[in-house]
C-alpha positions in Angstrom: -0.1 0.1 0.0 2.8 2.3 1.0 4.4 1.7 -2.3 1.3 2.5 -4.2 0.9 5.7 -2.3 4.4 6.8 -3.0 3.8 5.8 -6.8 1.2 8.5 -7.2 2.3 11.4 -9.4 1.1 15.0 -9.7 -2.5 15.8 -9.5 -3.3 12.2 -7.9 -2.5 10.3 -11.0 -0.7 7.1 -10.9 2.7 6.8 -12.3 1.9 3.4 -13.6 0.1 3.1 -17.0 -3.8 2.8 -16.5 -5.4 0.1 -18.4 -8.8 0.9 -20.0 -11.2 -1.8 -20.8 -14.2 -1.7 -23.1 -16.6 -3.3 -20.6 -16.5 -4.7 -17.0 -16.4 -8.3 -18.2 -13.0 -7.8 -20.0 -11.8 -6.0 -17.0 -12.2 -8.6 -14.5 -11.2 -11.3 -16.9 -7.8 -9.6 -17.3 -7.5 -8.9 -13.6 -8.1 -12.5 -12.8 -5.6 -13.6 -15.3 -2.8 -11.3 -14.4 -3.4 -10.9 -10.5 -5.4 -13.9 -8.9 -4.7 -16.9 -11.3 -0.9 -16.7 -10.5 -1.7 -16.7 -6.7 -3.9 -19.5 -7.0 -1.5 -21.6 -8.9 1.2 -20.9 -6.4 -1.0 -22.1 -3.6 -2.3 -25.0 -5.5 -5.9 -23.6 -5.1 -7.2 -25.6 -8.2 -6.2 -28.8 -6.8 -7.7 -28.5 -3.5 -10.7 -26.3 -3.8 -12.0 -25.7 -7.4 -11.0 -25.5 -10.9 -9.7 -22.3 -12.3 -12.1 -19.9 -13.9 -12.3 -20.3 -17.6 -13.4 -17.7 -20.3 -16.9 -19.2 -20.2 -17.3 -18.3 -16.6 -16.8 -14.7 -17.6 -19.0 -14.8 -20.6 -21.7 -16.7 -19.2 -25.2 -15.4 -19.5 -27.6 -14.7 -16.6 -28.9 -18.0 -15.5 -32.5 -19.0 -14.1 -32.9 -22.2 -12.1 -36.2 -23.7 -11.7 -36.9 -25.9 -8.6 -40.0 -28.1 -7.7 -41.2 -31.5 -6.7 -41.7 -34.0 -9.5 -44.4 -33.2 -12.1 -45.3 -29.6 -10.9 -44.6 -28.4 -14.5 -41.1 -27.2 -14.4 -40.2 -28.4 -17.9 -43.5 -27.5 -19.2 -43.0 -23.8 -17.8 -39.7 -23.9 -20.0 -41.4 -25.1 -22.9 -43.8 -22.4 -22.8 -41.3 -19.8 -22.4 -39.3 -21.0 -25.6 -42.5 -21.6 -27.3 -41.2 -24.9 -28.5 -39.7 -28.2 -27.1 -35.9 -28.3 -26.5 -33.7 -31.4 -27.4 -34.0 -34.2 -24.8 -37.3 -33.0 -23.3 -39.2 -35.4 -21.3 -42.7 -34.6 -20.0 -44.9 -37.0 -18.2 -47.2 -37.6 -15.1 -44.3 -39.5 -13.3 -40.9 -38.2 -12.5 -39.4 -37.7 -16.1 -36.5 -35.2 -15.9 -34.1 -37.1 -14.0 -31.3 -34.9 -14.8 -30.1 -31.2 -14.7 -30.4 -29.7 -18.1 -29.0 -26.4 -19.0 -30.9 -25.0 -21.8 -28.7 -22.7 -23.8 -28.6 -20.8 -27.0 -27.0 -22.3 -30.2 -27.2 -22.1 -34.0 -28.1 -25.9 -34.3 -29.9 -28.3 -31.9 -27.8 -30.7 -30.1 -27.3 -32.3 -26.7 -23.9 -31.8 -24.9 -23.4 -34.8 -22.3 -22.2 -33.5 -19.0 -18.7 -34.9 -19.3 -18.3 -32.9 -22.4 -19.9 -29.6 -21.1 -17.5 -29.6 -18.0 -14.3 -29.6 -20.3 -15.8 -27.0 -22.5 -14.0 -23.7 -21.9 -16.9 -21.7 -23.5 -19.3 -23.1 -20.9 -19.4 -22.0 -17.2 -19.7 -25.4 -15.8 -16.0 -26.7 -15.2 -16.2 -26.7 -11.4 -19.3 -29.3 -11.7 -16.5 -31.9 -12.3 -16.0 -31.9 -8.6 -19.3 -33.7 -7.9 -18.1 -36.9 -9.7 -19.0 -39.0 -12.7 -22.5 -40.1 -11.3 -23.7 -36.4 -11.4 -22.1 -35.9 -14.9 -24.2 -38.8 -16.1 -27.3 -36.9 -14.9 -26.3 -33.6 -16.3 -26.5 -32.3 -19.9 -26.7 -29.1 -21.9 -29.5 -28.7 -24.4 -28.5 -26.5 -27.3 -31.1 -24.8 -29.6 -31.8 -21.7 -31.7 -34.2 -19.4 -29.6 -34.6 -15.7 -29.3 -35.3 -16.0 -25.5 -32.1 -17.9 -25.1 -30.0 -14.9 -26.7 -29.6 -13.3 -23.2 -30.4 -15.9 -20.5 -29.8 -19.6 -19.7 -32.5 -21.7 -18.2 -31.6 -24.6 -15.6 -34.1 -27.4 -15.5 -33.7 -29.6 -12.5 -34.9 -32.9 -11.4 -38.1 -33.2 -9.4 -37.4 -33.0 -5.6 -38.5 -36.6 -4.1 -39.1 -37.6 -0.7 -38.1 -40.6 1.5 -35.4 -42.9 0.4 -36.0 -42.2 -3.2 -33.9 -39.2 -2.7 -30.8 -40.9 -1.4 -30.6 -43.4 -4.4 -29.3 -40.7 -6.8 -25.9 -41.5 -6.4 -24.7 -38.0 -6.2 -24.8 -34.9 -3.8 -28.0 -33.4 -5.0 -28.4 -30.7 -2.4 -24.6 -29.8 -3.0 -25.5 -29.4 -6.8 -28.5 -27.2 -5.9 -26.3 -25.1 -3.8 -23.7 -24.6 -6.5 -26.2 -23.3 -8.9 -27.8 -21.2 -6.2 -24.6 -19.5 -5.6 -24.2 -18.5 -9.4 -27.8 -18.0 -10.8 -29.5 -14.7 -11.0 -33.1 -16.0 -10.2 -34.6 -19.2 -8.7 -38.2 -20.0 -9.5 -40.1 -22.4 -7.2 -42.7 -24.3 -9.0 -45.7 -25.7 -7.2 -48.7 -27.8 -8.2 -52.0 -26.8 -6.9 -52.8 -30.4 -6.0 -49.5 -31.0 -4.2 -48.7 -28.2 -2.0 -46.9 -30.1 0.7 -43.2 -29.5 1.0 -40.9 -32.4 1.6 -37.9 -32.2 3.8 -35.4 -32.2 0.8 -37.5 -29.4 -0.8 -37.2 -27.5 2.3 -33.5 -27.8 2.6 -33.4 -26.7 -1.2 -35.4 -23.6 -0.5 -33.1 -22.9 2.7 -30.1 -23.2 0.5 -31.4 -20.5 -2.0 -32.2 -18.1 0.7 -28.7 -18.5 2.2 -27.3 -17.0 -0.9 -29.7 -14.0 -0.6 -31.5 -15.3 -3.7 -35.1 -14.6 -2.8 -36.9 -17.3 -4.9 -40.0 -16.5 -6.9 -42.9 -18.9 -6.5 -45.2 -20.0 -9.3 -48.4 -22.0 -8.7 -49.2 -24.5 -11.5 -52.8 -25.2 -12.6 -54.5 -22.8 -10.0 -57.9 -22.7 -12.1 -58.6 -26.6 -11.3 -58.9 -25.8 -7.5 -62.1 -24.4 -6.4 -62.1 -21.9 -3.5 -63.6 -23.5 -0.4 -65.4 -21.0 2.0 
């Protein structure tokens, strides 16, 4: 700090050259590469905590995550926003979306498996490799051309179950929810008018969302089919 103060010249201007960036993203990206990344490498930060930030982490679009119990209409809600089906979409009365799906914009339709998505430097999912291969088998990116996706990425999640069914996933479901909750810009809680009960697992997912100061927005699916009882 003292060296920095002594280095300031006349008029309060720094004697060092000031870098000018066209936008905040470019400035943060350059500061990370020149200042933070060497420090992380010296202390083996990427080996013990999390992988390094890629260009995809800085270029990522705002993300919206949908959470809800099974068959509450999360995938249908995304279909309504896109006004079409996304590749790999599955809808049914029983739990159908058994994986995390990142719905992203692309020139052509394709489904990118989780193992390929986490090593793609253009996508912000490299740190998801910490959750193991069992999770990566339940994660994919659904790519399609869509105007809505030009400025946003939608995260579809598996329906939250209850009881022993939840422990049979083979990976840390709540940990993955927490990882996304740290990074998304908005969380939508989807409820069905016929299934308003909240399981313990769903309650913990909501709690994780509030910890990261992401106030979830609630959406009630099919409210018209329920009559008011006076």
